[in-house]
C-alpha positions as CSV (number, residue, x, y, z in Angstrom):
1,M,-45.0,-118.4,-114.5
2,N,-43.2,-120.3,-111.5
3,K,-40.5,-123.0,-112.1
4,Y,-40.9,-126.6,-110.3
5,K,-39.1,-129.4,-108.8
6,L,-40.8,-132.6,-108.5
7,L,-40.8,-134.7,-106.0
8,S,-41.2,-138.4,-106.9
9,I,-42.1,-141.4,-104.6
10,D,-41.6,-145.1,-104.4
11,E,-40.5,-147.6,-101.5
12,S,-39.1,-151.0,-101.2
13,G,-41.0,-153.4,-98.9
14,K,-44.0,-152.7,-97.1
15,A,-44.3,-151.2,-93.4
16,S,-46.6,-153.8,-92.0
17,Y,-45.2,-156.7,-89.4
18,G,-46.9,-159.3,-91.7
19,H,-45.0,-158.3,-94.6
20,P,-41.8,-160.5,-95.2
21,S,-39.6,-157.6,-95.8
22,K,-36.8,-156.8,-93.1
23,Y,-36.9,-153.1,-94.2
24,F,-39.7,-150.5,-95.2
25,I,-38.0,-148.5,-97.7
26,L,-39.1,-144.9,-98.6
27,C,-37.9,-143.0,-101.7
28,G,-38.3,-139.9,-103.3
29,V,-36.4,-138.4,-106.5
30,I,-36.0,-134.7,-106.4
31,I,-36.0,-133.7,-110.3
32,E,-36.6,-129.8,-112.0
33,E,-39.8,-130.5,-113.7
34,S,-37.9,-129.2,-117.3
35,R,-36.1,-132.2,-116.9
36,R,-38.8,-134.7,-117.7
37,N,-39.0,-135.2,-121.0
38,K,-35.1,-135.8,-121.3
39,I,-35.3,-138.1,-119.1
40,Y,-38.4,-139.9,-120.3
41,R,-36.4,-140.2,-123.7
42,S,-33.4,-141.6,-121.9
43,L,-35.1,-144.4,-120.4
44,S,-37.4,-145.4,-123.7
45,K,-33.9,-146.0,-125.1
46,I,-32.5,-147.7,-122.2
47,K,-36.0,-150.0,-122.1
48,D,-36.0,-150.5,-126.1
49,K,-32.1,-151.6,-126.2
50,Y,-32.7,-154.1,-123.3
51,F,-36.3,-155.4,-123.6
52,G,-37.5,-154.4,-126.9
53,D,-40.1,-152.1,-125.6
54,S,-39.9,-148.3,-125.0
55,E,-42.8,-148.3,-123.2
56,I,-42.1,-151.1,-120.6
57,I,-43.1,-150.1,-117.3
58,L,-39.2,-150.7,-115.1
59,H,-40.4,-152.5,-111.9
60,G,-37.1,-152.7,-109.6
61,R,-38.5,-155.7,-108.0
62,D,-38.8,-157.9,-111.1
63,I,-35.7,-156.5,-112.9
64,F,-33.4,-157.0,-109.5
65,R,-35.0,-160.8,-109.9
66,K,-34.7,-160.7,-113.5
67,A,-38.2,-162.0,-114.0
68,G,-40.6,-161.6,-116.8
69,P,-40.0,-159.5,-119.2
70,F,-36.5,-158.4,-117.5
71,A,-35.2,-162.1,-117.9
72,S,-32.7,-160.8,-120.7
73,L,-30.9,-159.6,-117.7
74,K,-29.8,-163.1,-116.8
75,D,-26.7,-162.6,-119.3
76,P,-24.1,-161.0,-116.8
77,V,-23.1,-158.7,-119.8
78,A,-26.3,-157.4,-121.0
79,E,-27.2,-156.8,-116.5
80,T,-23.8,-154.6,-116.5
81,N,-24.3,-152.8,-119.3
82,F,-28.3,-152.0,-118.2
83,W,-27.4,-151.0,-114.5
84,S,-24.3,-149.0,-116.4
85,E,-26.9,-146.7,-118.3
86,L,-29.7,-146.5,-116.1
87,I,-27.0,-145.3,-113.2
88,N,-25.5,-143.0,-115.5
89,V,-29.1,-141.0,-116.2
90,I,-29.5,-140.7,-112.3
91,N,-26.1,-139.4,-111.7
92,D,-26.9,-135.9,-113.5
93,E,-26.4,-133.4,-111.1
94,K,-29.9,-132.3,-111.5
95,I,-31.1,-135.2,-110.0
96,C,-31.0,-136.1,-106.8
97,F,-33.0,-138.5,-104.1
98,V,-33.5,-138.9,-100.3
99,T,-34.2,-142.6,-99.0
100,I,-35.6,-143.2,-95.7
101,I,-35.3,-146.4,-94.3
102,V,-36.9,-148.1,-91.5
103,N,-35.6,-151.4,-89.7
104,K,-38.6,-152.8,-89.1
105,E,-37.3,-155.4,-86.3
106,H,-35.9,-152.2,-84.7
107,A,-39.3,-150.8,-84.9
108,Q,-41.0,-153.8,-83.4
109,K,-39.1,-154.4,-80.5
110,R,-39.9,-150.4,-79.8
111,N,-43.7,-151.1,-80.1
112,W,-43.9,-148.8,-83.0
113,E,-47.1,-149.2,-84.7
114,L,-47.5,-149.5,-88.6
115,N,-49.1,-145.9,-88.8
116,T,-46.1,-144.4,-86.7
117,I,-43.4,-146.4,-89.0
118,L,-45.4,-144.4,-92.0
119,N,-46.5,-141.0,-90.7
120,R,-42.5,-140.5,-89.2
121,S,-41.0,-141.9,-92.6
122,Y,-43.2,-139.3,-95.2
123,R,-43.0,-136.4,-92.7
124,S,-39.1,-137.0,-93.1
125,L,-39.0,-137.3,-96.8
126,L,-41.6,-134.3,-97.1
127,R,-39.2,-132.2,-94.9
128,K,-36.2,-132.9,-97.0
129,F,-38.0,-131.6,-100.0
130,K,-38.7,-128.7,-98.0
131,L,-35.6,-128.0,-97.1
132,N,-34.0,-128.5,-101.0
133,L,-36.9,-126.5,-102.5
134,S,-35.5,-123.6,-100.1
135,K,-31.9,-124.0,-101.4
136,T,-33.4,-122.9,-104.8
137,K,-36.1,-121.1,-104.5
138,L,-38.0,-122.9,-106.5
139,Y,-41.8,-124.2,-106.3
140,G,-42.6,-128.0,-105.6
141,R,-44.6,-131.0,-106.5
142,I,-45.5,-134.0,-105.1
143,I,-45.8,-137.1,-107.2
144,A,-46.9,-140.6,-105.5
145,E,-47.2,-144.4,-107.1
146,S,-50.8,-144.5,-105.4
147,D,-51.3,-147.6,-102.5
148,T,-54.8,-147.4,-101.0
149,N,-53.2,-148.4,-97.5
150,Q,-50.7,-145.6,-97.6
151,D,-52.1,-143.2,-99.4
152,I,-53.7,-141.3,-96.3
153,F,-50.0,-141.1,-94.3
154,L,-48.8,-139.3,-97.3
155,L,-51.3,-136.8,-97.2
156,R,-51.3,-136.8,-93.6
157,A,-47.5,-135.5,-93.6
158,H,-48.4,-132.8,-96.2
159,H,-50.8,-131.2,-94.0
160,Y,-48.7,-131.6,-91.4
161,H,-46.1,-129.2,-92.7
162,Q,-48.8,-127.2,-94.3
163,S,-50.1,-126.4,-90.7
164,N,-46.3,-126.1,-89.4
165,S,-44.3,-124.7,-91.9
166,P,-45.3,-121.3,-94.2
167,T,-42.1,-122.0,-96.6
168,Y,-43.6,-125.8,-97.2
169,R,-47.5,-124.1,-97.5
170,E,-46.4,-121.5,-99.6
171,H,-44.3,-123.4,-102.0
172,V,-45.8,-126.9,-102.4
173,T,-48.5,-126.4,-104.5
174,S,-49.8,-129.7,-105.0
175,L,-49.9,-133.5,-104.4
176,S,-50.9,-136.2,-106.7
177,Y,-51.7,-139.8,-106.6
178,V,-50.7,-141.8,-110.0
179,T,-50.4,-145.4,-111.1
180,K,-47.4,-147.0,-112.6
181,G,-49.3,-146.8,-116.0
182,N,-49.3,-143.1,-115.8
183,R,-45.7,-144.2,-116.8
184,D,-44.0,-141.2,-115.0
185,P,-40.1,-141.6,-115.3
186,D,-39.4,-140.0,-112.4
187,V,-41.4,-142.5,-110.4
188,E,-39.9,-145.3,-112.3
189,L,-36.4,-143.9,-111.3
190,A,-37.8,-143.7,-107.8
191,D,-38.7,-147.2,-107.6
192,S,-35.1,-148.3,-108.9
193,M,-33.8,-145.7,-106.4
194,A,-35.3,-147.6,-103.6
195,L,-34.0,-151.2,-104.2
196,I,-30.1,-149.6,-105.1
197,S,-30.4,-148.0,-101.7
198,R,-31.4,-150.9,-100.2
199,F,-29.0,-152.8,-101.5
200,Y,-26.2,-150.0,-100.7
201,Y,-27.2,-150.1,-96.9
202,E,-26.8,-154.2,-96.6
203,N,-23.9,-153.7,-98.4
204,K,-21.7,-150.8,-97.4
205,G,-19.8,-152.0,-94.9
206,S,-19.7,-156.0,-96.1
207,S,-16.4,-157.6,-96.5
208,A,-18.4,-160.1,-99.1
209,K,-17.2,-160.1,-102.8
210,L,-18.8,-157.8,-105.0
211,T,-19.9,-158.1,-108.9
212,P,-18.4,-155.3,-111.0
213,I,-22.2,-154.0,-111.0
214,Q,-22.6,-154.1,-107.6
215,R,-19.4,-152.2,-107.1
216,V,-20.9,-149.4,-109.5
217,K,-23.8,-149.3,-107.5
218,I,-22.1,-148.8,-104.2
219,K,-20.0,-145.8,-105.6
220,F,-23.0,-144.3,-107.1
221,I,-24.6,-143.8,-104.3
222,R,-21.8,-142.9,-102.6
223,R,-20.9,-140.2,-104.9
224,K,-24.2,-138.7,-105.4
225,I,-24.3,-138.3,-101.0
226,A,-21.0,-136.3,-101.2
227,S,-22.0,-134.3,-104.1
228,K,-21.4,-130.0,-103.5
229,I,-23.9,-129.3,-105.9
230,N,-26.9,-131.2,-105.1
231,P,-26.5,-134.0,-102.3
232,S,-28.8,-137.1,-101.9
233,Y,-29.5,-138.2,-98.4
234,L,-30.0,-142.0,-97.5
235,F,-30.6,-142.5,-93.7
236,R,-31.9,-145.2,-91.2
237,L,-35.2,-143.6,-89.3
238,K,-33.9,-143.3,-85.7
239,I,-35.8,-145.2,-83.5
240,R,-36.4,-144.5,-80.1
């Protein structure tokens, strides 16, 4: 039986210039499928501990805003402990992430259309997944939170690599669209990682005073990128 790695995809912001987000951020979390249940159990314990509901779905945007069911994070101690425990889950050497960042202002100046942003972002993400698989000789499955405005661009990127890479065609065997209601723990991690990555990108060179948990996030991203065993990748898409 083939052993699989999963690429679980989520985003922060929107590629549309009509959306107020400064960046479009596409994030994929890569894990071995056999570790999925362990991640699910770990996240369930964290959810129950901080939000009183082991089945609550982690919405990164609301967590950062401390809104709705995540209002308990307005307590600085609870917020620090929550992020520390969540980061500890992702810090597993068997988990890596790939984050693609597009500065929409720069893209617009270069007359990039929405199609260009999405096509290039998804192609870049899947290319990194292919390279990750080639190092381990495992097979791959792609899982993405469905967005009716963007699903076609992921599918196009998938077909592009199938057509141009025998390695990709042989090893990436399926692509699935899910909703948050599917409760995929790896998709929830991708959602959170997209926002942590954005924070890192905006603040990595900042001289502003950071809170303890903000410093933890910065150090965490640096550690994942510098890993010699299973490095993560965070990069801004080149705009020409």
